[in-house]
All heavy atoms as TSV, in Angstrom:
chain	resi	resn	atom	element	x	y	z
A	1	MET	N	N	135.767	83.136	77.823
A	1	MET	CA	C	135.794	81.988	76.950
A	1	MET	C	C	135.165	80.776	77.625
A	1	MET	O	O	134.523	79.979	76.973
A	1	MET	CB	C	137.233	81.696	76.536
A	1	MET	CG	C	137.389	80.465	75.700
A	1	MET	SD	S	139.082	80.147	75.223
A	1	MET	CE	C	139.711	79.374	76.672
A	2	LEU	N	N	135.369	80.643	78.920
A	2	LEU	CA	C	134.849	79.474	79.630
A	2	LEU	C	C	133.423	79.673	80.133
A	2	LEU	O	O	132.717	78.696	80.360
A	2	LEU	CB	C	135.754	79.115	80.810
A	2	LEU	CG	C	137.179	78.712	80.448
A	2	LEU	CD1	C	138.001	78.467	81.708
A	2	LEU	CD2	C	137.198	77.492	79.551
A	3	THR	N	N	133.015	80.897	80.309
A	3	THR	CA	C	131.697	81.143	80.916
A	3	THR	C	C	130.682	81.717	79.936
A	3	THR	O	O	129.491	81.706	80.240
A	3	THR	CB	C	131.828	82.119	82.107
A	3	THR	OG1	O	132.399	83.345	81.646
A	3	THR	CG2	C	132.697	81.516	83.195
A	4	ARG	N	N	131.132	82.201	78.786
A	4	ARG	CA	C	130.214	82.804	77.818
A	4	ARG	C	C	130.293	82.053	76.491
A	4	ARG	O	O	131.325	82.084	75.821
A	4	ARG	CB	C	130.549	84.270	77.618
A	4	ARG	CG	C	130.350	85.071	78.897
A	4	ARG	CD	C	130.574	86.517	78.702
A	4	ARG	NE	N	129.764	87.012	77.582
A	4	ARG	CZ	C	129.920	88.221	77.058
A	4	ARG	NH1	N	130.832	89.031	77.536
A	4	ARG	NH2	N	129.158	88.612	76.061
A	5	PRO	N	N	129.223	81.401	76.111
A	5	PRO	CA	C	129.227	80.651	74.849
A	5	PRO	C	C	129.571	81.510	73.634
A	5	PRO	O	O	130.246	81.042	72.719
A	5	PRO	CB	C	127.802	80.112	74.740
A	5	PRO	CG	C	127.296	80.094	76.146
A	5	PRO	CD	C	127.967	81.245	76.845
A	6	ASP	N	N	129.144	82.782	73.637
A	6	ASP	CA	C	129.468	83.630	72.488
A	6	ASP	C	C	130.969	83.914	72.403
A	6	ASP	O	O	131.548	83.948	71.323
A	6	ASP	CB	C	128.666	84.925	72.506
A	6	ASP	CG	C	128.804	85.704	73.803
A	6	ASP	OD1	O	129.203	85.118	74.829
A	6	ASP	OD2	O	128.500	86.911	73.786
A	7	SER	N	N	131.616	84.074	73.547
A	7	SER	CA	C	133.072	84.272	73.561
A	7	SER	C	C	133.793	83.023	73.085
A	7	SER	O	O	134.761	83.105	72.321
A	7	SER	CB	C	133.546	84.652	74.962
A	7	SER	OG	O	133.032	85.899	75.338
A	8	ALA	N	N	133.337	81.865	73.528
A	8	ALA	CA	C	133.938	80.602	73.097
A	8	ALA	C	C	133.787	80.426	71.589
A	8	ALA	O	O	134.709	79.965	70.910
A	8	ALA	CB	C	133.311	79.430	73.848
A	9	ALA	N	N	132.652	80.820	71.053
A	9	ALA	CA	C	132.420	80.703	69.613
A	9	ALA	C	C	133.370	81.613	68.839
A	9	ALA	O	O	133.879	81.236	67.779
A	9	ALA	CB	C	130.966	81.046	69.289
A	10	ILE	N	N	133.619	82.802	69.355
A	10	ILE	CA	C	134.549	83.724	68.697
A	10	ILE	C	C	135.961	83.140	68.691
A	10	ILE	O	O	136.651	83.159	67.671
A	10	ILE	CB	C	134.521	85.102	69.375
A	10	ILE	CG1	C	133.180	85.782	69.110
A	10	ILE	CG2	C	135.686	85.974	68.895
A	10	ILE	CD1	C	132.943	87.024	69.941
A	11	VAL	N	N	136.392	82.594	69.821
A	11	VAL	CA	C	137.725	81.997	69.910
A	11	VAL	C	C	137.855	80.842	68.921
A	11	VAL	O	O	138.831	80.755	68.166
A	11	VAL	CB	C	138.021	81.533	71.352
A	11	VAL	CG1	C	139.287	80.688	71.407
A	11	VAL	CG2	C	138.121	82.728	72.285
A	12	ARG	N	N	136.871	79.949	68.900
A	12	ARG	CA	C	136.902	78.813	67.966
A	12	ARG	C	C	136.943	79.301	66.519
A	12	ARG	O	O	137.676	78.763	65.693
A	12	ARG	CB	C	135.690	77.908	68.177
A	12	ARG	CG	C	135.793	76.989	69.361
A	12	ARG	CD	C	134.702	75.913	69.358
A	12	ARG	NE	N	133.364	76.440	69.116
A	12	ARG	CZ	C	132.546	76.918	70.060
A	12	ARG	NH1	N	132.929	76.934	71.319
A	12	ARG	NH2	N	131.347	77.357	69.743
A	13	SER	N	N	136.153	80.316	66.211
A	13	SER	CA	C	136.092	80.836	64.842
A	13	SER	C	C	137.421	81.429	64.404
A	13	SER	O	O	137.867	81.204	63.270
A	13	SER	CB	C	134.996	81.900	64.731
A	13	SER	OG	O	133.740	81.328	64.981
A	14	ILE	N	N	138.051	82.182	65.273
A	14	ILE	CA	C	139.346	82.786	64.942
A	14	ILE	C	C	140.400	81.711	64.721
A	14	ILE	O	O	141.182	81.771	63.766
A	14	ILE	CB	C	139.770	83.780	66.036
A	14	ILE	CG1	C	138.853	85.002	66.004
A	14	ILE	CG2	C	141.243	84.181	65.878
A	14	ILE	CD1	C	139.016	85.931	67.174
A	15	ILE	N	N	140.420	80.709	65.587
A	15	ILE	CA	C	141.397	79.623	65.442
A	15	ILE	C	C	141.155	78.864	64.145
A	15	ILE	O	O	142.094	78.580	63.390
A	15	ILE	CB	C	141.366	78.695	66.668
A	15	ILE	CG1	C	141.908	79.444	67.895
A	15	ILE	CG2	C	142.164	77.419	66.405
A	15	ILE	CD1	C	141.710	78.717	69.205
A	16	THR	N	N	139.909	78.558	63.844
A	16	THR	CA	C	139.584	77.843	62.606
A	16	THR	C	C	139.964	78.660	61.381
A	16	THR	O	O	140.550	78.130	60.422
A	16	THR	CB	C	138.087	77.489	62.571
A	16	THR	OG1	O	137.792	76.645	63.684
A	16	THR	CG2	C	137.716	76.773	61.287
A	17	LEU	N	N	139.659	79.941	61.379
A	17	LEU	CA	C	140.006	80.814	60.260
A	17	LEU	C	C	141.523	80.850	60.047
A	17	LEU	O	O	142.011	80.697	58.917
A	17	LEU	CB	C	139.474	82.227	60.493
A	17	LEU	CG	C	139.833	83.270	59.435
A	17	LEU	CD1	C	139.268	82.877	58.069
A	17	LEU	CD2	C	139.329	84.628	59.870
A	18	ALA	N	N	142.265	81.032	61.119
A	18	ALA	CA	C	143.722	81.069	61.019
A	18	ALA	C	C	144.265	79.747	60.478
A	18	ALA	O	O	145.153	79.738	59.615
A	18	ALA	CB	C	144.339	81.390	62.377
A	19	GLN	N	N	143.738	78.646	60.960
A	19	GLN	CA	C	144.196	77.341	60.479
A	19	GLN	C	C	143.890	77.164	58.993
A	19	GLN	O	O	144.718	76.663	58.240
A	19	GLN	CB	C	143.571	76.221	61.302
A	19	GLN	CG	C	144.105	76.162	62.701
A	19	GLN	CD	C	143.325	75.224	63.599
A	19	GLN	OE1	O	142.175	74.888	63.325
A	19	GLN	NE2	N	143.949	74.813	64.685
A	20	ASP	N	N	142.701	77.595	58.574
A	20	ASP	CA	C	142.342	77.486	57.156
A	20	ASP	C	C	143.261	78.329	56.279
A	20	ASP	O	O	143.501	77.991	55.116
A	20	ASP	CB	C	140.892	77.916	56.935
A	20	ASP	CG	C	139.890	76.901	57.474
A	20	ASP	OD1	O	140.298	75.764	57.812
A	20	ASP	OD2	O	138.694	77.255	57.573
A	21	LEU	N	N	143.785	79.430	56.833
A	21	LEU	CA	C	144.697	80.297	56.097
A	21	LEU	C	C	146.167	79.938	56.333
A	21	LEU	O	O	147.059	80.648	55.868
A	21	LEU	CB	C	144.451	81.758	56.507
A	21	LEU	CG	C	143.080	82.318	56.125
A	21	LEU	CD1	C	142.865	83.672	56.776
A	21	LEU	CD2	C	142.930	82.388	54.618
A	22	HIS	N	N	146.399	78.844	57.074
A	22	HIS	CA	C	147.753	78.374	57.395
A	22	HIS	C	C	148.557	79.433	58.144
A	22	HIS	O	O	149.727	79.677	57.848
A	22	HIS	CB	C	148.492	77.922	56.133
A	22	HIS	CG	C	147.735	76.894	55.361
A	22	HIS	ND1	N	147.638	75.586	55.785
A	22	HIS	CD2	C	147.004	76.986	54.229
A	22	HIS	CE1	C	146.888	74.911	54.936
A	22	HIS	NE2	N	146.489	75.737	53.977
A	23	ILE	N	N	147.893	80.056	59.108
A	23	ILE	CA	C	148.516	81.062	59.964
A	23	ILE	C	C	148.573	80.487	61.377
A	23	ILE	O	O	147.586	79.972	61.885
A	23	ILE	CB	C	147.691	82.367	59.983
A	23	ILE	CG1	C	147.610	82.972	58.584
A	23	ILE	CG2	C	148.272	83.358	60.975
A	23	ILE	CD1	C	146.637	84.131	58.478
A	24	GLY	N	N	149.752	80.566	61.996
A	24	GLY	CA	C	149.885	80.091	63.375
A	24	GLY	C	C	149.073	80.958	64.329
A	24	GLY	O	O	148.893	82.155	64.110
A	25	VAL	N	N	148.578	80.328	65.388
A	25	VAL	CA	C	147.745	81.025	66.364
A	25	VAL	C	C	148.417	80.983	67.730
A	25	VAL	O	O	148.807	79.918	68.201
A	25	VAL	CB	C	146.351	80.369	66.468
A	25	VAL	CG1	C	145.504	81.082	67.504
A	25	VAL	CG2	C	145.661	80.356	65.120
A	26	VAL	N	N	148.532	82.153	68.366
A	26	VAL	CA	C	149.029	82.253	69.734
A	26	VAL	C	C	147.928	82.891	70.568
A	26	VAL	O	O	147.530	84.027	70.322
A	26	VAL	CB	C	150.307	83.115	69.826
A	26	VAL	CG1	C	150.766	83.217	71.284
A	26	VAL	CG2	C	151.405	82.545	68.953
A	27	ALA	N	N	147.415	82.155	71.534
A	27	ALA	CA	C	146.402	82.696	72.445
A	27	ALA	C	C	147.111	83.431	73.574
A	27	ALA	O	O	148.015	82.883	74.205
A	27	ALA	CB	C	145.538	81.575	72.999
A	28	GLU	N	N	146.716	84.649	73.807
A	28	GLU	CA	C	147.324	85.465	74.857
A	28	GLU	C	C	146.410	85.527	76.074
A	28	GLU	O	O	145.202	85.390	75.964
A	28	GLU	CB	C	147.580	86.878	74.334
A	28	GLU	CG	C	148.546	86.919	73.184
A	28	GLU	CD	C	148.867	88.343	72.760
A	28	GLU	OE1	O	148.436	89.286	73.442
A	28	GLU	OE2	O	149.557	88.493	71.748
A	29	GLY	N	N	147.015	85.748	77.225
A	29	GLY	CA	C	146.240	85.940	78.440
A	29	GLY	C	C	145.757	84.661	79.088
A	29	GLY	O	O	144.786	84.680	79.850
A	30	VAL	N	N	146.411	83.547	78.815
A	30	VAL	CA	C	145.999	82.270	79.397
A	30	VAL	C	C	146.455	82.228	80.856
A	30	VAL	O	O	147.650	82.310	81.142
A	30	VAL	CB	C	146.573	81.080	78.601
A	30	VAL	CG1	C	146.177	79.768	79.236
A	30	VAL	CG2	C	146.107	81.155	77.153
A	31	GLU	N	N	145.495	82.120	81.757
A	31	GLU	CA	C	145.791	82.185	83.181
A	31	GLU	C	C	145.434	80.921	83.947
A	31	GLU	O	O	145.887	80.745	85.070
A	31	GLU	CB	C	145.061	83.377	83.808
A	31	GLU	CG	C	145.514	84.704	83.243
A	31	GLU	CD	C	144.822	85.888	83.895
A	31	GLU	OE1	O	143.996	85.676	84.802
A	31	GLU	OE2	O	145.124	87.025	83.498
A	32	THR	N	N	144.622	80.044	83.366
A	32	THR	CA	C	144.193	78.854	84.100
A	32	THR	C	C	144.391	77.593	83.262
A	32	THR	O	O	144.434	77.652	82.029
A	32	THR	CB	C	142.696	78.948	84.486
A	32	THR	OG1	O	141.896	78.879	83.285
A	32	THR	CG2	C	142.391	80.221	85.257
A	33	THR	N	N	144.477	76.471	83.946
A	33	THR	CA	C	144.593	75.188	83.236
A	33	THR	C	C	143.308	74.882	82.470
A	33	THR	O	O	143.356	74.206	81.441
A	33	THR	CB	C	144.921	74.048	84.207
A	33	THR	OG1	O	143.936	74.007	85.236
A	33	THR	CG2	C	146.289	74.220	84.821
A	34	GLU	N	N	142.184	75.396	82.936
A	34	GLU	CA	C	140.920	75.197	82.229
A	34	GLU	C	C	140.941	75.909	80.874
A	34	GLU	O	O	140.491	75.360	79.869
A	34	GLU	CB	C	139.734	75.681	83.066
A	34	GLU	CG	C	139.474	74.850	84.303
A	34	GLU	CD	C	140.380	75.214	85.493
A	34	GLU	OE1	O	141.045	76.271	85.457
A	34	GLU	OE2	O	140.433	74.417	86.441
A	35	GLN	N	N	141.476	77.133	80.858
A	35	GLN	CA	C	141.604	77.852	79.591
A	35	GLN	C	C	142.551	77.112	78.652
A	35	GLN	O	O	142.260	76.958	77.459
A	35	GLN	CB	C	142.119	79.276	79.831
A	35	GLN	CG	C	141.135	80.173	80.516
A	35	GLN	CD	C	141.756	81.493	80.954
A	35	GLN	OE1	O	142.966	81.594	81.154
A	35	GLN	NE2	N	140.920	82.513	81.098
A	36	LEU	N	N	143.652	76.641	79.182
A	36	LEU	CA	C	144.608	75.885	78.363
A	36	LEU	C	C	143.951	74.637	77.790
A	36	LEU	O	O	144.117	74.318	76.613
A	36	LEU	CB	C	145.843	75.517	79.184
A	36	LEU	CG	C	146.901	74.684	78.473
A	36	LEU	CD1	C	147.441	75.407	77.250
A	36	LEU	CD2	C	148.017	74.337	79.438
A	37	GLY	N	N	143.201	73.935	78.609
A	37	GLY	CA	C	142.505	72.732	78.148
A	37	GLY	C	C	141.533	73.021	77.021
A	37	GLY	O	O	141.481	72.290	76.019
A	38	ARG	N	N	140.774	74.087	77.142
A	38	ARG	CA	C	139.823	74.456	76.089
A	38	ARG	C	C	140.557	74.829	74.807
A	38	ARG	O	O	140.143	74.457	73.718
A	38	ARG	CB	C	138.954	75.611	76.563
A	38	ARG	CG	C	137.876	76.043	75.595
A	38	ARG	CD	C	136.753	75.021	75.413
A	38	ARG	NE	N	136.119	74.690	76.667
A	38	ARG	CZ	C	135.074	75.329	77.192
A	38	ARG	NH1	N	134.545	76.343	76.552
A	38	ARG	NH2	N	134.566	74.927	78.340
A	39	LEU	N	N	141.663	75.541	74.935
A	39	LEU	CA	C	142.438	75.899	73.748
A	39	LEU	C	C	143.061	74.673	73.095
A	39	LEU	O	O	143.155	74.590	71.869
A	39	LEU	CB	C	143.506	76.934	74.113
A	39	LEU	CG	C	142.940	78.312	74.453
A	39	LEU	CD1	C	143.988	79.159	75.156
A	39	LEU	CD2	C	142.419	79.005	73.201
A	40	ARG	N	N	143.451	73.719	73.886
A	40	ARG	CA	C	143.967	72.469	73.313
A	40	ARG	C	C	142.882	71.746	72.538
A	40	ARG	O	O	143.135	71.163	71.493
A	40	ARG	CB	C	144.523	71.569	74.420
A	40	ARG	CG	C	145.869	72.003	74.902
A	40	ARG	CD	C	146.430	71.063	75.937
A	40	ARG	NE	N	147.830	71.369	76.175
A	40	ARG	CZ	C	148.443	71.157	77.310
A	40	ARG	NH1	N	147.793	70.631	78.333
A	40	ARG	NH2	N	149.722	71.456	77.449
A	41	GLN	N	N	141.660	71.774	73.052
A	41	GLN	CA	C	140.536	71.132	72.349
A	41	GLN	C	C	140.268	71.778	70.999
A	41	GLN	O	O	139.779	71.119	70.083
A	41	GLN	CB	C	139.269	71.191	73.202
A	41	GLN	CG	C	139.303	70.319	74.424
A	41	GLN	CD	C	138.102	70.549	75.329
A	41	GLN	OE1	O	137.304	71.466	75.116
A	41	GLN	NE2	N	137.977	69.719	76.345
A	42	THR	N	N	140.574	73.054	70.874
A	42	THR	CA	C	140.342	73.763	69.618
A	42	THR	C	C	141.579	73.767	68.724
A	42	THR	O	O	141.588	74.429	67.695
A	42	THR	CB	C	139.898	75.221	69.878
A	42	THR	OG1	O	140.923	75.891	70.595
A	42	THR	CG2	C	138.599	75.282	70.628
A	43	SER	N	N	142.629	73.073	69.129
A	43	SER	CA	C	143.871	72.949	68.353
A	43	SER	C	C	144.600	74.272	68.170
A	43	SER	O	O	145.200	74.524	67.121
A	43	SER	CB	C	143.614	72.296	66.996
A	43	SER	OG	O	143.067	71.014	67.169
A	44	CYS	N	N	144.565	75.108	69.181
A	44	CYS	CA	C	145.344	76.348	69.163
A	44	CYS	C	C	146.830	75.968	69.152
A	44	CYS	O	O	147.235	75.021	69.828
A	44	CYS	CB	C	145.003	77.179	70.399
A	44	CYS	SG	S	145.839	78.762	70.468
A	45	ASP	N	N	147.623	76.699	68.367
A	45	ASP	CA	C	149.032	76.331	68.201
A	45	ASP	C	C	149.873	76.560	69.450
A	45	ASP	O	O	150.618	75.680	69.869
A	45	ASP	CB	C	149.652	77.112	67.032
A	45	ASP	CG	C	148.981	76.771	65.722
A	45	ASP	OD1	O	148.803	75.579	65.443
A	45	ASP	OD2	O	148.634	77.704	64.981
A	46	GLU	N	N	149.790	77.767	70.022
A	46	GLU	CA	C	150.607	78.097	71.183
A	46	GLU	C	C	149.835	79.035	72.098
A	46	GLU	O	O	148.860	79.659	71.674
A	46	GLU	CB	C	151.921	78.765	70.761
A	46	GLU	CG	C	152.820	77.842	69.957
A	46	GLU	CD	C	154.178	78.436	69.726
A	46	GLU	OE1	O	154.825	78.806	70.716
A	46	GLU	OE2	O	154.584	78.526	68.570
A	47	VAL	N	N	150.304	79.121	73.341
A	47	VAL	CA	C	149.666	80.011	74.304
A	47	VAL	C	C	150.722	80.789	75.067
A	47	VAL	O	O	151.887	80.394	75.130
A	47	VAL	CB	C	148.783	79.236	75.320
A	47	VAL	CG1	C	147.674	78.488	74.612
A	47	VAL	CG2	C	149.609	78.276	76.152
A	48	GLN	N	N	150.291	81.899	75.627
A	48	GLN	CA	C	151.142	82.647	76.539
A	48	GLN	C	C	150.237	83.300	77.575
A	48	GLN	O	O	149.051	83.473	77.355
A	48	GLN	CB	C	151.981	83.684	75.812
A	48	GLN	CG	C	151.194	84.800	75.179
A	48	GLN	CD	C	152.097	85.762	74.423
A	48	GLN	OE1	O	153.102	85.359	73.853
A	48	GLN	NE2	N	151.743	87.023	74.434
A	49	GLY	N	N	150.813	83.585	78.710
A	49	GLY	CA	C	150.047	84.217	79.779
A	49	GLY	C	C	150.621	83.854	81.138
A	49	GLY	O	O	151.631	83.166	81.239
A	50	TYR	N	N	149.961	84.317	82.192
A	50	TYR	CA	C	150.450	84.098	83.551
A	50	TYR	C	C	150.560	82.617	83.910
A	50	TYR	O	O	151.375	82.247	84.739
A	50	TYR	CB	C	149.555	84.794	84.558
A	50	TYR	CG	C	149.784	86.283	84.668
A	50	TYR	CD1	C	148.975	87.053	85.477
A	50	TYR	CD2	C	150.808	86.925	83.978
A	50	TYR	CE1	C	149.170	88.421	85.592
A	50	TYR	CE2	C	151.010	88.280	84.085
A	50	TYR	CZ	C	150.189	89.023	84.892
A	50	TYR	OH	O	150.387	90.368	85.006
A	51	LEU	N	N	149.758	81.760	83.286
A	51	LEU	CA	C	149.874	80.326	83.562
A	51	LEU	C	C	151.246	79.817	83.146
A	51	LEU	O	O	151.831	78.964	83.805
A	51	LEU	CB	C	148.790	79.549	82.819
A	51	LEU	CG	C	148.816	78.035	82.991
A	51	LEU	CD1	C	148.513	77.652	84.439
A	51	LEU	CD2	C	147.821	77.371	82.054
A	52	ILE	N	N	151.782	80.373	82.086
A	52	ILE	CA	C	153.069	79.941	81.545
A	52	ILE	C	C	154.232	80.646	82.238
A	52	ILE	O	O	155.236	80.035	82.566
A	52	ILE	CB	C	153.132	80.206	80.020
A	52	ILE	CG1	C	151.904	79.644	79.312
A	52	ILE	CG2	C	154.420	79.686	79.421
A	52	ILE	CD1	C	151.615	78.181	79.579
A	53	GLY	N	N	154.106	81.939	82.460
A	53	GLY	CA	C	155.174	82.690	83.111
A	53	GLY	C	C	154.778	84.131	83.340
A	53	GLY	O	O	154.073	84.724	82.535
A	54	ARG	N	N	155.250	84.677	84.420
A	54	ARG	CA	C	154.981	86.075	84.765
A	54	ARG	C	C	156.001	86.990	84.095
A	54	ARG	O	O	157.116	86.566	83.776
A	54	ARG	CB	C	155.063	86.265	86.288
A	54	ARG	CG	C	154.074	85.456	87.075
A	54	ARG	CD	C	152.783	86.174	87.137
A	54	ARG	NE	N	151.803	85.396	87.886
A	54	ARG	CZ	C	150.664	85.886	88.266
A	54	ARG	NH1	N	150.358	87.137	88.011
A	54	ARG	NH2	N	149.803	85.134	88.908
A	55	PRO	N	N	155.632	88.237	83.875
A	55	PRO	CA	C	156.588	89.187	83.313
A	55	PRO	C	C	157.801	89.361	84.238
A	55	PRO	O	O	157.678	89.222	85.456
A	55	PRO	CB	C	155.802	90.497	83.236
A	55	PRO	CG	C	154.367	90.107	83.322
A	55	PRO	CD	C	154.327	88.845	84.111
A	56	VAL	N	N	158.956	89.634	83.629
A	56	VAL	CA	C	160.169	89.888	84.415
A	56	VAL	C	C	160.777	91.213	83.962
A	56	VAL	O	O	160.534	91.682	82.849
A	56	VAL	CB	C	161.213	88.760	84.260
A	56	VAL	CG1	C	160.678	87.449	84.792
A	56	VAL	CG2	C	161.656	88.610	82.833
A	57	SER	N	N	161.588	91.788	84.808
A	57	SER	CA	C	162.246	93.047	84.468
A	57	SER	C	C	163.343	92.792	83.434
A	57	SER	O	O	163.857	91.682	83.299
A	57	SER	CB	C	162.844	93.684	85.722
A	57	SER	OG	O	163.824	92.835	86.278
A	58	ALA	N	N	163.706	93.855	82.721
A	58	ALA	CA	C	164.702	93.750	81.659
A	58	ALA	C	C	166.046	93.246	82.183
A	58	ALA	O	O	166.741	92.484	81.506
A	58	ALA	CB	C	164.871	95.103	80.974
A	59	ASP	N	N	166.421	93.628	83.390
A	59	ASP	CA	C	167.724	93.208	83.914
A	59	ASP	C	C	167.755	91.730	84.303
A	59	ASP	O	O	168.817	91.163	84.513
A	59	ASP	CB	C	168.147	94.096	85.090
A	59	ASP	CG	C	167.189	94.046	86.271
A	59	ASP	OD1	O	165.977	93.846	86.045
A	59	ASP	OD2	O	167.648	94.209	87.410
A	60	ARG	N	N	166.603	91.065	84.362
A	60	ARG	CA	C	166.559	89.633	84.703
A	60	ARG	C	C	166.371	88.729	83.492
A	60	ARG	O	O	166.487	87.513	83.594
A	60	ARG	CB	C	165.419	89.370	85.698
A	60	ARG	CG	C	165.678	90.001	87.054
A	60	ARG	CD	C	164.769	89.455	88.136
A	60	ARG	NE	N	164.793	88.003	88.156
A	60	ARG	CZ	C	163.682	87.248	88.246
A	60	ARG	NH1	N	162.516	87.791	88.328
A	60	ARG	NH2	N	163.774	85.932	88.266
A	61	ILE	N	N	166.109	89.308	82.336
A	61	ILE	CA	C	165.752	88.489	81.186
A	61	ILE	C	C	166.878	87.561	80.729
A	61	ILE	O	O	166.639	86.400	80.414
A	61	ILE	CB	C	165.218	89.347	80.014
A	61	ILE	CG1	C	164.540	88.469	78.973
A	61	ILE	CG2	C	166.318	90.163	79.389
A	61	ILE	CD1	C	163.289	87.822	79.417
A	62	PHE	N	N	168.120	88.018	80.709
A	62	PHE	CA	C	169.214	87.158	80.250
A	62	PHE	C	C	169.453	85.995	81.197
A	62	PHE	O	O	169.697	84.865	80.760
A	62	PHE	CB	C	170.485	87.971	80.027
A	62	PHE	CG	C	170.368	88.892	78.853
A	62	PHE	CD1	C	170.329	90.263	79.040
A	62	PHE	CD2	C	170.279	88.394	77.567
A	62	PHE	CE1	C	170.198	91.115	77.962
A	62	PHE	CE2	C	170.147	89.238	76.480
A	62	PHE	CZ	C	170.107	90.603	76.677
A	63	ALA	N	N	169.370	86.220	82.492
A	63	ALA	CA	C	169.506	85.127	83.462
A	63	ALA	C	C	168.378	84.125	83.285
A	63	ALA	O	O	168.589	82.909	83.355
A	63	ALA	CB	C	169.520	85.682	84.884
A	64	LEU	N	N	167.198	84.611	83.018
A	64	LEU	CA	C	166.049	83.730	82.818
A	64	LEU	C	C	166.219	82.893	81.556
A	64	LEU	O	O	165.975	81.682	81.553
A	64	LEU	CB	C	164.784	84.579	82.728
A	64	LEU	CG	C	163.461	83.863	82.763
A	64	LEU	CD1	C	163.293	83.094	84.061
A	64	LEU	CD2	C	162.326	84.857	82.611
A	65	LEU	N	N	166.692	83.506	80.487
A	65	LEU	CA	C	166.900	82.780	79.234
A	65	LEU	C	C	168.030	81.760	79.341
A	65	LEU	O	O	168.026	80.751	78.647
A	65	LEU	CB	C	167.176	83.762	78.096
A	65	LEU	CG	C	165.994	84.636	77.692
A	65	LEU	CD1	C	166.434	85.668	76.669
A	65	LEU	CD2	C	164.849	83.797	77.173
A	66	ASP	N	N	169.005	81.995	80.203
A	66	ASP	CA	C	170.119	81.066	80.381
A	66	ASP	C	C	169.720	79.783	81.111
A	66	ASP	O	O	170.515	78.858	81.203
A	66	ASP	CB	C	171.259	81.743	81.149
A	66	ASP	CG	C	172.023	82.716	80.281
A	66	ASP	OD1	O	171.943	82.600	79.036
A	66	ASP	OD2	O	172.694	83.610	80.845
A	67	GLN	N	N	168.510	79.701	81.611
A	67	GLN	CA	C	168.075	78.520	82.357
A	67	GLN	C	C	167.700	77.348	81.455
A	67	GLN	O	O	167.351	76.293	81.918
A	67	GLN	CB	C	166.878	78.866	83.244
A	67	GLN	CG	C	167.211	79.814	84.351
A	67	GLN	CD	C	165.981	80.174	85.173
A	67	GLN	OE1	O	164.881	79.692	84.921
A	67	GLN	NE2	N	166.174	81.011	86.159
A	68	ASN	N	N	167.782	77.531	80.133
A	68	ASN	CA	C	167.486	76.470	79.164
A	68	ASN	C	C	166.084	75.883	79.312
A	68	ASN	O	O	165.875	74.696	79.131
A	68	ASN	CB	C	168.520	75.342	79.242
A	68	ASN	CG	C	169.877	75.792	78.779
A	68	ASN	OD1	O	169.982	76.602	77.860
A	68	ASN	ND2	N	170.920	75.314	79.419
A	69	LYS	N	N	165.140	76.723	79.635
A	69	LYS	CA	C	163.754	76.282	79.723
A	69	LYS	C	C	163.122	76.351	78.341
A	69	LYS	O	O	163.591	77.052	77.460
A	69	LYS	CB	C	162.956	77.193	80.656
A	69	LYS	CG	C	163.255	76.996	82.113
A	69	LYS	CD	C	162.425	77.922	82.965
A	69	LYS	CE	C	160.980	77.482	82.955
A	69	LYS	NZ	N	160.151	78.251	83.894
A	70	GLN	N	N	162.056	75.599	78.177
A	70	GLN	CA	C	161.283	75.701	76.951
A	70	GLN	C	C	160.402	76.934	77.069
A	70	GLN	O	O	159.599	77.054	77.984
A	70	GLN	CB	C	160.413	74.465	76.764
A	70	GLN	CG	C	159.546	74.543	75.542
A	70	GLN	CD	C	158.659	73.326	75.396
A	70	GLN	OE1	O	158.822	72.338	76.099
A	70	GLN	NE2	N	157.715	73.392	74.513
A	71	TRP	N	N	160.531	77.885	76.158
A	71	TRP	CA	C	159.807	79.151	76.252
A	71	TRP	C	C	158.569	79.175	75.385
A	71	TRP	O	O	157.869	80.161	75.336
A	71	TRP	CB	C	160.735	80.309	75.928
A	71	TRP	CG	C	161.746	80.421	77.009
A	71	TRP	CD1	C	163.052	80.078	76.923
A	71	TRP	CD2	C	161.524	80.798	78.365
A	71	TRP	NE1	N	163.663	80.245	78.140
A	71	TRP	CE2	C	162.735	80.694	79.031
A	71	TRP	CE3	C	160.412	81.222	79.068
A	71	TRP	CZ2	C	162.886	80.991	80.381
A	71	TRP	CZ3	C	160.545	81.520	80.408
A	71	TRP	CH2	C	161.771	81.411	81.051
A	72	SER	N	N	158.284	78.119	74.734
A	72	SER	CA	C	157.061	78.038	73.946
A	72	SER	C	C	156.250	76.884	74.514
A	72	SER	O	O	156.769	75.820	74.783
A	72	SER	CB	C	157.406	77.767	72.483
A	72	SER	OG	O	156.265	77.534	71.749
A	73	THR	N	N	154.967	77.109	74.696
A	73	THR	CA	C	154.089	76.066	75.220
A	73	THR	C	C	153.060	75.705	74.161
A	73	THR	O	O	152.180	76.506	73.864
A	73	THR	CB	C	153.373	76.525	76.495
A	73	THR	OG1	O	154.361	76.833	77.467
A	73	THR	CG2	C	152.464	75.445	77.038
A	74	PRO	N	N	153.207	74.521	73.561
A	74	PRO	CA	C	152.221	74.109	72.571
A	74	PRO	C	C	150.866	73.913	73.242
A	74	PRO	O	O	150.772	73.324	74.306
A	74	PRO	CB	C	152.755	72.786	72.026
A	74	PRO	CG	C	154.147	72.662	72.536
A	74	PRO	CD	C	154.260	73.547	73.719
A	75	ALA	N	N	149.851	74.410	72.637
A	75	ALA	CA	C	148.520	74.211	73.175
A	75	ALA	C	C	147.949	72.891	72.689
A	75	ALA	O	O	147.172	72.255	73.375
A	75	ALA	CB	C	147.593	75.358	72.770
A	76	ALA	N	N	148.316	72.495	71.491
A	76	ALA	CA	C	147.749	71.279	70.894
A	76	ALA	C	C	148.473	70.049	71.394
A	76	ALA	O	O	149.580	70.040	71.777
A	76	ALA	CB	C	147.825	71.365	69.385
């Protein structure tokens, strides 16, 4: 998305289409602040990926959820 203009165009097009259809958009695989910044510029609704949090094992999920953290990261 950051290095290939054709990939960036596809991402922008998908986000625009979803917005026109009033469908929320979640970008997956966000790993860098640069990717997050670009998605914010395109008004992506939410993001997920290693930048936000790493996967955890099933036995740790309840302890993680009890920390009262915000588990959704608005991109816009």
